[in-house]
N, C-alpha and C positions, 0 to 999 in steps of 0.2 A: 509624540507630534511627527507629522510627516516632514522629511527633509526639505528645506526651502529649494534645494537643487531640483528635487522632484516637481515641485509646484512651478518652478521655473521651466523645467522642460515640457511640462503640461502646457503652459502658456506658449511657449516658443512653438510648439508643434502645432497648437491649435491656429495661432496667428499665421504661420508660415502656410498651413493648408487652406486656411479661409481666404489669404490673400492670393494665393495660386488658383483657388476656385473661381473668385472674382474676376482675375486676369483673365481667365479661360472660360468665363461663363458663357460666351457665345458659341465657341466651337463646341462646348460641351452640349448646350441646349441642341444645337445642329446633330451633335453625334447621337443624341437621344431620340431624336423626332424625325431625321431623314431616312430615305430609303438606303438599306445598306448595299454593301458592294457584293456582286457575287462572288461566290467563293465555291470551293468543294464540298464533299460531303460533311466534314467535320466542322464545318463554320458555322456560325449562327444565320438563321434566316430573318433575324431582326436584330436590331441592337441590343435588346434584352434577351436572354435565354429563353427560347420558346420550346425546344425540343430535346429528346434524349440525346446526349452525348456519350458515344462509346469510349471515348478517351477519359472521362471523368470516371466512368465506372471501372476503367483500368487503374485509375490512380487510387480509387476505393479499395481495390485488390493489394495494391502495393501497401496502403495503410494497413488493412487487417492483417497482412503477412507478417508486416514488421512486429505487430503487437502480439500475433501468436507465437511467433519466433522467440520474442522476448519472455513471454510468459512459459513457454514450453521448455525452451533449451536455455534460457538466460543467455541468450546472444541472439542479435546485437544487443549490446547493453543498454543502447538508447531506444531500442525498438517502442517504447512508450510514446515517442513522438508522432507515431500514427495516429493516436486521438487527436492530436493538435491538426494533423491532414484532414480529419473527418470533420473537425470543425469548420475550416475553411471551405470545404466542399459544401458541407450543410449551409453556411452562411450564403455561399454564392447560389445554389439552387433555390433554398427557400426565399432568400431576398429577392431573387430574380422574380420568382412566381408572385410576390407581393408586389414589386414594382410595376409589374405587368398588369396585375388587377387594378391597382389603385390610379393607374394612367388611363386605362381603356373604359372604366367604369365610373371613377370618380369616388370611389369607397372601396371598402374591404369588408367582405363578408366573414366576421368572426367565427359564426357558426360553421359555415363551410370550411375555413381554415382549420379548425381544431377538430372538425369530423375527418378530414383528410389525415390529418396527424394521428388521430385515434386508428384510423384504417392502417395506416403505416407501422405505427409503433406497438400497439396494444397486443394484438394477435399472438405474435413470436415471443413478446416479453412476458406476457401473461403466462404462456406455455413454459417458459423457461423458469419462471419464479415458482409456479406449482410444482413441476417436476423436481427442482431444486429442494425446495423446502420440503417436499413430501419425502424425498430421498434422505436428507440429512436428519430429519425428525424421525423417520422409521427406522433407518439401518445405522446411523450414527448415533443418535440420540445423545442424552445427556446434556451437559452444558452448551456444548457445541450445536447440539441440533436447536436447543431454544434459542440460541444467538442467531442461527440462519432464519428461524421464524421472524424475530424481530427485524432482521436485515431485510427480508423480504417486504415486511409492511411499510418500510420506509421506501423501499425500491418503488412499490406500487404507488406511492403517493409523490413520487418523482421527488423525494427529498434524500436520496441516497447520500449525495455529496455532503450535505449538511452532517447527516448521521455518521459518515466516516471521517469527517474532519473533526468531530468531536471524540470519537473513538480513539482516533490517531494522537490526540493531545492527553490521552490519559495513559498514565506512566506503564501500567501493566498490559493494556489493552494493545498498545502498541509492538508487544513483543508477541503477540498471540498469532496462531496461524492465520492466513488471510482468510477473510469471508470469500466464499463461492460467488457472492453477489457483487463483491466490491467493485467490479467494472460498470456497474449500474449508475455510478457516479457522474459518467458522462452523459448518459442519457437525461439525468436530473438537470445537468447543467443548460444542455440545449433547451429542454422544454421551459426551463425556468427563463432563459433568454426570450423564447417564443411567446411567453406571457406579456412581456413588454414591446418587442421590438414591432409587431403590426400596429399597436396602438400609436407608438411613438412615429411611425411612418404616415398613418393616416392623418394624426394632428399635424405634422409638418405639411402634408399636401394640402389639408383644408385652409391652413393659415396662409400657405403661398397663394391659394386660389383666391382668398378674401383679400388679401393685400397685393394682389397683381405681381407676385414676385416668381423668380425662376424656381419650379420645383427641384429640377436636377441639381442646380447649384446647391439648393437648401439641403437636399439629401445627403449630397456629399460633404456639406458641413457637418450636418449631424454626424455623419460615420465619421469623419476626421476627428471631433470632439470625443465621441464614443471611444475609437481606437487610442487616442491620445490619453484619456483619464484613466482607462483600464489598462493598458501597458503600463503606464506610470505606477499606478496601484499594485500592478502585477510586481513590479522591480521591488518596489518598498516591501510589500508583504511578503514576499519569498525571501528576502533576506531576515526579517524579523519574525515571521511567523509560517515557516515552510510547510508545515503539515497542512494548515488551513488554507494558506494560498494554493496549494496544489488542488485542492477540491473545490476552490471558491467559483462562483459564475461571475464575480466582480473581475477576478484576475484573468479570466478566459474569454469573457465578452469581446474583446478586442479581436480575438480570432475569428469569431462569428461575424462581427462587424467589418473586417476587412473584407472577408468573403462576400458580404452584401454590396459593399461599396464596388467590389469589382465587377459584380453583375450590372451596377449602374454605369459603369464606362465601357461596357463591352463594346459597343457600337464605335467609340473612339479607338479602342484597342485593335479593331478590325482594319482600321486604316493605316496601320503601323507596316513596315515593310515586311515581307515575310522572312527575311533573314534575320531580323531583328526578333521576331516571334519564335524562330525555331532556336535561336541561341538562348531565348528565354526560357524555354522549355527544357533544353538540355541543362541548362545552369540550375534550374528548379529541382530536376530530377536528381543531379549531383548533390544539390544541398541537402534534400531529404535523405538521402542515402549516407551522407556525411555526418548528419546530424546522429543517425541511428548509430553509427559507427564511434564518434567521438564522445557523445554524451553517455552518462552513467547515473546510477543511482547518487552518487556524489554531487552531480551537477545540481546548483541550486536553480529549480525549475518550479514553475514556468518562468517568470523573471524576464531578463534580457534575452536569456538563452532561446526563449521559445520563438523569438524572431526568426532565426535562422530556418526551422522547419516550416513555419507559418508563411512567411515571405517566399519560401522556395515553393510551397504548395501553390501559392498564388501566382508565381511565374509559370508554373506548369499549365493551369487552368488558362490563364491569359494567352499563353503561346499556342494553345488549341483553338483560339477564335478563328484562326485561318489554317486552312489544311496544309500541310506539305509532306510529300513523301519522306522528306529528310528528318522530319520533326520525330520525337519520341511517343508524341500523341498519336502519330500513324504507324510508325515502326514497332513499339512496345506495347502501349496502353490500350489501343483500339485492336489489338489481337483477340480472336474469339476467346482465348483461354483466359486472358485476363479480364476480359469483359463478363465471362460466365461467373468467374469467381467475385467480381466486383458486384454483379447483381445479387449474389448471395452473401454478401460481405456482411450485412446486418445480422443474418441468422449465424454467420461464423463467428462473428464478435460475441454474441449472446450466449452461445452454447460451448464454446472451447473452454472457457475459464472454469464455469462450474464442473465440467466433467474432468478437468485435470485435478482440481482440488479434491473432488469427491474421489477419484482414484488414489490420491495422494493420501487420503483419510484412510482408505482401506489397506494400503500397501505403500511402503516408503519406495519412491521411485527414484533409487539411486542410481541406475544405469541408463545409459544412452537408448539402448532397446526399450526399456519401459516407457520413455517418453516418445519414441516413436509410435508404440502400440497405443498411447492414449491418444496421440496425436491423430492417427487414423481413425480412432473410434469417434473423437470429436469431430473431425471434418464428415464423417458419416452420417452422425446424427443432425449435424447442422444441415447438410443438403436435404435430408429428410424433412427438416423443419421448412426450409425454404420452398420445397416443392409441394408440401402438403399442408403447411399452416400458412405461410406468408404470402405466397402467390394466389392460391385460390380465393382468399379474404379480399386480397387488392382486386380480383376480377369478379367478386360477387357484388351484390347490391347491399352489403351489410352497412348500417347507418345512413344509407343513400336517402334522399325523398322519392316520392312517386315517380316524378319526372326522370330522376336520375336512374332509378330502377328500372323503369320502361326503356331508356337509351341503353342501359347495359344488357337487357334481356335482347334488343335488336341486335347488340353487336355479337352476342353470342350466338344468334340465330344464323346471321350473315357470316359468321366466320366458323361455321360446324366443321368444315375440314380442318382448320387450324386448331380448333379444340381437340379432334379426334387425334390430330398429330401430337399436339401437346400432351395428351393422356399416354399415348403411346411412348412418348420421350419420358414423361414422368415415370411410368412403369420400368422403363430401362433403367433410370437414375435410381429408383427405390431399389429395384433388384441389385444395382451394384453395390449401393449404399449397404445393404443388408449383408451382402457376402464380406464387404469390408469389415462390418462391424463383428460378423461371426468370426473371422479370421483373427481380428485383433483380439476378441476374448478369447477364443481357443490358444493363441500364441501367449497371451497373458498368464493363462492356467498353467500351460506347459513350462513356461519359464520360470513362473513363481515357485512350481513344484521343484524344478531342478535346482534352482538357487537356494532354496530351503534345505534341501537334501545337503547340498555342499557345504552350507553353512552348519548345519546340525553336525556334520562329520568334522569340522575343524574349529569351532569357536572356542572351546575350552582351551586347547593347546594355543590357540593364536592369542588369547586374553592372557595366558600366564607369560608368554614369550614377551609381549608387547609391554606389560607392566612391571616386570621383576626390576629394571634398572632405576625406577623411581619411586619404589615402595619404601618408605622409612621403616615399616615394622618388620621387614624381611630382607636384612642386608644380605643374606646369603642366598636369597631366592629360593630358599626352601618352601615346600608346599604342604609340609607335615604339620603345620601349626594346629593347636588345640585351641578352640573358643574358650575364652576366661570369663565370659559374661554372657547373660541372656541375649542382650543386644548384640554382640559379637557373633553368638550363634545363629540368630535372626537374620542376620546379614550374609552369613555364609550359606543358609538355607536359600535365600532369595538369589544369590548369585547362581547357584545351580538349579533354579526352579525352571521348568519347562512350560509353565503355564500360569497365567496371571490370577491373583488371588480374587476371592470374592471379597471384595473391599467395602468399606461403610464410612463415607459415601462411595458409590461405585466409581471405579477409574475414569470412566467417561465422563462423569460429572465433576471430578477432582482436576484432571489435567487442563492445564490452562486458566485454572479459576483461582483469583485471589482471595484467599479466605483468611487474611489478616483480619483480626477484628477492628471495628470502626473506631474504637476509642485510640487504639494503637496508631492506626491510619490517620486519624485527625491530627496526632501530633508530628507527622511527617509531611504535611503539606507545605507548599512554599509561605505561609504564613507564620510568623514568630509564634511558637507554641507557647501557650499559659502553662508555667510551670506546675502549679498546683494540680491541673488537669493531666499531666504528664508525668506525674510521681507515682511509682508502684511500690507497695509496700507499706510499712507503717511510716505516715508523715513524721512521726516525732522520734524515727530512730537515730541512734546517734552517729552511726555510718552511713555514707552517702557514697555511692558511684553513678556516674554520668555516661549515657550511651550516645556515641556520635557515630556517624558514618553514612553511608549511602542505604539504599533499599535492602540491600543484604542485611544491613544492622536492625532496619525495620521487622525484616521477616524474623531474625533471632529475638525479637523482644519478647514474643511469646513466651520462650523458654525462660529469657532473663526475667520477665515479670514474674514468674512461678518460682524463681530462685528467691527473688526479694521477700515475696509474699510467704515463703517457707523459711523465712530466716530467723523465725521467732521474735520478731521486733527489732533484730540487731541492723538492718539495712534497707535503705529505701534507694532506688533507681529512678534515676530522672532520664527521660528520653529526648534527646535533641537531635536524632537521626532524622535524613529526611530523603525522600524519594528523588532519586536522579539528581543528588549532589554529591560528589566526591569530596570528602574531608581532606584535602590536601592543599599545600599553598602551590596551587597551579590553576591556571585558567582551563578549565577543562568543560567546552560548551556541551550542553544536551541538544544534540540536533534534532531529538524528537519533540522537546518541549520547551518552547522559548520563555515560558513562564518560570520553569524550573531553573534555566540558565541565568535568568536575570535575578532570582531570588537567592541562588546558592552563595554567592559571596556573602551576602548580608546575614544569612543562616549560619556561616561559619564563623563569622564575626562575633555574632551572637552568644553561640556555643562557648567560644574561647573567653568572652567577656562573664559568662556565667560561671564557668569554671574557676576564672581568676577571683570570682566575686564570693563563692561559696566555699572554695577550697575542699572539694571531695577527697575522700580517702582513696577512691580510685577512679579511672576513666577507662571505659571499655570501647575501643574503636575498631570498626570493622568497614572495609571497603571492598567491592568486587576484584578479583584477579583478572578480571577480563580486560584485554587491550583497551587504553584509553588514550585518546589522541587530544593534543593541545589545541590552541585556537589557529594554529597554522597548519593543522592536519597531520601533524607529525606524532606517531604512536611513541609513547614514553617508555624508555627502556628500564630494565630493573634499578639500574643506579639513579636514572633521572627520577624515577618513581620515589625511591627511597628517600632521595633529597628533599623533594617535594613533601613527601609525609614528614620527615624530621623537622623540615622548617615550620610545618603549621603546629606539631606538637611543641616546638620551642616557645610558642606564644603562650602557653598555658603550663609547661612543664614544672615550674618552681610552685606551683599552687596545688600540686597533686601529690598524694601520697604514693600511687602506683599506678602505672599505664600499661594497660593490658590489650596487646593487639591479638584479636580473635580472628582466626583463618576463615574465610568463607568457605561454603561447600564447594568441593572439587566440581568444577563444571566438565563438559564433554559432548555430550548428545542432549539435545533439547527434546524433553519429553513429548512436547507438542506435537514434535515432527515424527519422532520414532514409534510413539505409540498409536496404534491403529486397531480395528477390530480384528485384522487378519495377522497381526505381528506377534511375536513371542517375547518374553522377558530379555532373551539375549540380544534382541533388536535394540534394546535400550540401554544395555549394559555399559556403563562409562568407565573408563580407565582415567587414573590420575594423569593427567598431561605433563611433559616436560616443562612447558611454560608455567604451569600452575605450581609445580614443585619449585620451580626457579624463583618465582615470585615468592611463594612462601619462604624459602631459605633466605632471600634478601631481607624479609620483614622479621623473620627470627633473628637474624645477626643484628638489625637495629635494635632490636628490643634487649639483646644481649649487651650491646655496646653501652646502652642509655639507662641500665638498671631497671628495664621493664620486665614483662614477663609475655612469652607468646603461647597462645593456646591452640594446638593443631587440631583441627576439626575432622581429620581423615577417620579416625577411629569411630566416629559416629556415623559415617557415610559409606566406608569401605571395608573390605577385608584385609587381611594381613598381606596378601599380593597387591593391594592397591585397585581392586575392582569393585566398583560402585553401583549397586542395582538401582532401579527406578522406583522400587517399593523395597519394604521391609515389614515383615508381618503381613499385615493387612492394611497398611498405610502407604499412600504416595509420599515419598521423599521430597521431591521439587515439583512445583506445578509449573515450571518453566525451566530455562536454561539452568540458573542460579539461586532462585528463591526457594527456601524450604517452606512445606505447608505448615500450616499452624497445628494440625493434627501431628504431623510427625515432631514438631518442636516440642509439643507437650510430652511425647513419649521418650525423647531423650533429655527431658530436664534433670533426671538424676545424673546422668553422665555430664551434663553441661555443669551442674553444680557442684560435682566432684573435681573437674578441671579447674574452675573458678576458685575452688578453695585451695587447690595446689597452687594457683597464681597469686593468691593473698587475700581473696574474699572469703572469710570464713568467720 
């Protein structure tokens, strides 16, 4: 249920807004209808925006620059607020266009409106979708290539936000590499908004005309209600379901609505003193930059935080309603460079991200110079798209009626000189872009070759030096260890391999693919599992073990099930583990999945109650060693983690024969990020980190103090020096940072069985 405070906020906001509009109805009507003040070139020529504003194009450049900088350099951390600035600009421009049409003609031509949208949106977006899907399917292929094809289908249907919201709430999808088309979510939000806004505006106008009411006042009431309800929903939803809220049209509608409302009061804004407007612009520009610097991925967004960049963008637009040489609209935003990149901002936004993600899929972009090269290449391709796809279509008669085509043709004839000049300019731009692209590619190849040569010369020595201090199997740091088992020999061979294996399934298909079987996964959902369906081995076995823990325990269940089924009817294993739920006595929220966070305490209690009821011979518990934060955002120390784990185990300790602490696979490099078509096995070689070893030692000490058993997983994944390859034999070891693949879990079943036998399961 939505908090009553949220409902009260909506009511108060709407009531205050409507009261203010009713009080100011006459001035507002005059502002919408009277002849505007004369002003300089940056001001409006009518109370509603009627012509191109260079400063708004400059504001587009600021917005796209923040987004690109965040994506490519991961700074400023809050660069994602550029999208919110785009929403305000879009609402202002499109809202003004619709207001002009409905007030001058008494209607809105939906056909013409959506034809204009198609001419503006489709050419460049279709080119981006086609090239991206083709490149990933042909060059990258495998699971990721198929995923991009699916993403492109949703993007084409302007449903990308719905698709990515659903993917983001899937536990394993949330940890996968980003889609090269993920940024299409914002286009989907805009187009979904414009499916409803023109109709709402026209209905409001017709009702006002029939009932002889003031349309300006009614329009602002409608905008006020939209802004209030959408903002309130955004605040509530961002706190309760952050992933869904981020991509939702309902949580972003107020940003577009505020821009539309701004267009409706532009005539009134022009009457404000210039000093007020100048101060407004500077404050707005400062607010946008401040947002980008103080916000980060940890910010609850959009929520209330979005108000800062959204209101700031509105202040900049409002401040440009009258020109002043002291305004940033004139000094900065109307600068020809800003205007140029603002004109090209749509193409820049579309192309930069797929190019960056594609480059990262081919080669790990570990260095600043790599990112600079990719940025240059992305800008070059974007400008080519702008000059040879986006602009030519807008100047053409595509999708226009006969009369419009004739008008366009006359325009081309009357401006032949301008067209020739434009062609010459386009040729110059195309040549420059091609040179930039060639420079970027050449530099990338040279840099890649040099970097790999240097790595090849030092990787072995570096690996040995880094890992010796934390390796449990090699206390003296000796590298002369002789493998004692086929698995150990296979791991040693993989560590020294210089090429990827011919795997089945291919590594490109296995990387990032959760291959946990459906019957095991179904037992790990937020719903309380049905014990009879989540029992492995002989149901009539005399001995019982219960598996508890987070998703790493779920991933281990493939091997544990094989152990139970191969116990000759002696053991049955019951799975109580859950995706995204840490089995310790502490509030550890799952920021990626609200449903998992809400269900986790109940799942932990149910598991403890079941253990106390059936009194099993053993409990196997596994939780990731990755850092975990409490509800206050504080990372738990080893001591705090151990206390929380011991406290949870105390709730059923007396009902269990033996508690077995099973270590998670050593983490390090995420194979989804280090494996590319151009990478080598050494690029994904993982070293047992000191933090992992520290957590393992703390858990081992706890097991010893409380009479339990600790199973060290390192011999299953790493060599004697603690070096852990991404593959062993022909199998991928982990499909992401920490989760073992089902294929490899099956292969290490004999070792898991032997280790559990030593721990008491025999």
